[in-house]
N, C-alpha and C positions, 0 to 999 in steps of 0.2 A: 572376470577379474574385478577386484574392488576398485571403485571409482573414488578418486580423491577430490573432495569438494572443499574449497575455502569459502568461508562465510565472513563477510565484512559487516560490521554492525550487529554482531551476534549478541552483544550485551544489552541491546534494546529489546523492547517487548516483542515485536514481530521477528526480529533476528533470532531471539532465543527459541521461539516457536519453530522457526525453520530448522534450527539445529536439532531440536527434538524430533521433528518430522524426518529429517535425513537419517537419524540414528535408527529409524524403523526399517531401513534398507541396508543392503550390503555396501556401505560406504565408509570411507575414512574421512572424518570431518576435521578440517583445520580451521581454527578461529583466529582472525586477525584482530589484534588490539594494539593500541598505542603503547610506546615504550614504558610509560609510567604505570600501566596496568590498572586494575580496579578489582574490588571484591567480586563483582559479577564475573569477571574474567577468571579469577581464581576458582570460583565455583565450577565454571565450565571445564577448567583444567583437571578437576577432580573426577570428571565423568569418564567412563570407559569409552574408548573410541574417539575421543576428542583431544586434539593437540592444539595448544595455544602458541601462536607465533606473534612476536612483537616487532612493529615497524612504524615509523612515522610516515605519514603520507607525503611529506616533503623530502623524504630520503628515497630517491628512485632505486638506488642500489640495494638498500635494505628491503624495500618492497619486492623487488624482483627476486631476491633470495628467498623471501617468505613464500613466494609463489612457485618455487622450484618443485617440480613433480606434480603440480596441481593440474587437473584436467578441466575443472569447471570452477569459475568464480561466481558466487552468488552475493550480490550487494544488497544489504538491507539497511544501509545508512540512512539517517534522517536529519534534515536540517534545511538551511537555505543555500544560497549560492556557494559559499565556501565549502559546503559538503556535497550537495547534489551535483554541482558542476565541477568545481575545482578538485575536490578529493577524489571523486569518481574518475575524472580524467587522469589523475595520477595513477589510480588503481588500474585503469584500462591500459595505460601506456606500459606499466609494469607487467601486466598480464600478456600483452603482445610480446614484449621482450623475453618473457619467461617461457614462451611457447604454449601458453594455455589455449586449449581448444575452443572453449565456449565461455560466454559472459552473460550473466543475468543481471541487468541493471535494477536499481531501486526505484521501480515504478509503482506497482501495487496500488493502482488507482483506477478511476474511470478513464474513458478514452480521451486523452489529452491532445490527440493529434489534430483535431479539427476545431478547437476552440478559437474564438475571436481574440486576436492579440489585445492584451491589456485587461482581460477579464478574469484571469486566474494566474497569479504569480507562480504558485507551486507547480502548476501544470506546465507553464512556459519554461521553467527551469528543467523539467523533465524532457520537454520537447527539444530544448537546446542540447542537452546531453545526448539524447537519442541521435541527433545529427552527428555527434562525435563518434558514437558507437557504430553508426552505419558507414562511416568513412574509414573505420579501423579494419585491419586485416584479421578479423576474428568473427566467429559466428556468435550471434546474440539472440536471446529470446526475452521479451518483456511479458510479464504477467499483468494483465488488466482485469480488474475484479469489481469495478464500481466503487462504492464507498464501503467502509467497514461497518458491518451490521452492528457491531458492538457500540458504535458511536450513537446509535439511536437512543440509548439509555443514559447518555452522558454528554459528550462534547457537541453533538449535533441536535440542537433543540427543535426538532421537527415535531415531536410529540410533546404536548404540554400536559403532562400527567395530572397535575393538580387542578387544571382548568378544564379538563376533558375536551381538549381541542387538538386537532392535527392541522398544522400549517401547510399552505401551498402557495406557490407563486405562479402566476399566469394560468396554469391548468392543473386541476386536481387529478387529471387522468394521464399526466405525463409519466411514462415508465421510468422507474428508478431502480438501479442495480445495486444490490447489497450482497456482501460476502463476509463471513466472520474471519477473524485473523487466523484461527486454527485451520479453517478450510483453505485460506490463501497459502498458509505455510505448507499444508499437505500438497497443494497443487505445485508450489514452487519446488518441493522436493522431487516430485515426478518430473517436472521440467528439467531440473538439474541432471537427472539420470536418463533423459531422453535425447539421444544423439540426433534424432530426426525432428526435434521440436522446431516449429516454424518461428518466424521473427516475432510474432505476437501470439500468445495464447490467452483467449478471453474466457472467463468463467464468471458465473453469477450464482451465488448460493440461493438467491431469491430475486424475483423481479416483481415489484409492487408499484402501487400508486398511493398518493395521499388518501384517495378515496378508499382504497382497499385496506390501508392501515387503520383508518377510522373505523371501518367495519370490524376489523380484527380486534381492536381495543374495546369496542362495544361488546363483542362476544366474550372476550376474556374477563372483563370487569363486571358485566351486567349493567353498566352505566353507559348511556349514549355518549359517544365521542363525536363531536361535530367538526366539520371542516371549517377552517378559518382562512379566508383569502388574505394574504399579507402584501399584496401588490403584484406587480409584474416582475419578471426576471430582469428587465431593463432598469426598473426602479431600484431593485436590490443591487444591481451592478453599480449604479450611481452612488448609492449609500456606501457600498464597500470602498469606492474610490475616495469618498470623503473621509471615511474611517481610517483609511491608509494614510492620508495626508495628515490627519490629526493624531495619529498614533505616536506616542512617546518612544515606543520601542523601535520605530522605523521598520526596516526590513530584516531585523536580526532574529525575530521570533519565528519559528516554523509555523505555528498555528495561532496567530492572534485572531481576535473576533472578526476582523474584516476578511481574513483568509477563509474563515468558515462561511461568511456570506458569499465569497467568490465561488466556493465549492457548490453551494446551492444554486448559484447563477448557472454554472456549467451543467448541473443536473436538470434543473427545471426549464432551461432553454432548450434542452434536448441535444445540445452539442456534444455532450460527453457520454451519451447513451451508447451502450455496447450493441453491436450489430452482428457479431459473429461468435456468439457464446457457444462453447463446445464443452459442456460439463462431462460428457461421456468419453472424452479423449483418452482418459486413463482408466476406463471401465465404469461400470455403474456403481457409483459411490453415494453414500448418504451425505446430504448437504443440510446444514443448519439453516432453517428458514427465519424470516423476520418474525413470524409468529412464535417460534421457539424462543428467540431472544427476548421478545416482549413478555411472553408468558413467564419466563424465569424471573424477569425483573419485577413484574406485578406480584409474583409469589413472594419475593423477598420483601416487598413493601407491605404485604398484608400482615 
């Protein structure tokens, strides 16, 4: 029988990829948007096999109606506390009341479960919501994938392309987990359709170090890329705390500069490293490597 999956946050980058991945399977995809709608939601509504439903997260009755007949909720919402905690709690409560069988929260990150309190705001919001999920009478699966590989060529300034440097904090040999958004979306679709999925599914498109990234960049460009020590993870954590206090945006922005620092703290301290990666859970699949992403980026720059 066709599985009905509702995707929240489908108009976002990752959410849209998840919708496309689900449509590769025998699924009925329902997309949840706010009542006022958006051009992105209208485009989704025009696709075969996609139904758009509208409800405000503050309207429990409307949310519950939107979930009628849904077997799996996949959340791909993005934001700070009002979204990751408050909106998802509303979605979770409606899912329970609608009789939804399974819930996939919007995690899609490194392992936030063991990070030191106060070192990563976004991870702590996910950990807070995870406690609510675990207390709810519904089966849940979180997808943990490390950092998005796509960020290496943009938002995450680990590779200094123009200076031929690769940064590291504390240790150049700390294992770093990366997965592309498309590979995360593919995994999420498999998870949504897997009634036996465990509480957490860990995948990593690639597992590298700053040292191996420097070697990769040297090979790809023919120019030596050198390692550059940027301090310790503890020093970076202190800098992030200062940046957070001085930030004019406060805690409203999902990814301010200081949050990026906090992500590197979690990765280079080793606290967020994945320890139970199972890339073959859904068969032997191709995974996009860090080298693949860097090679494509270098090719575009040439």
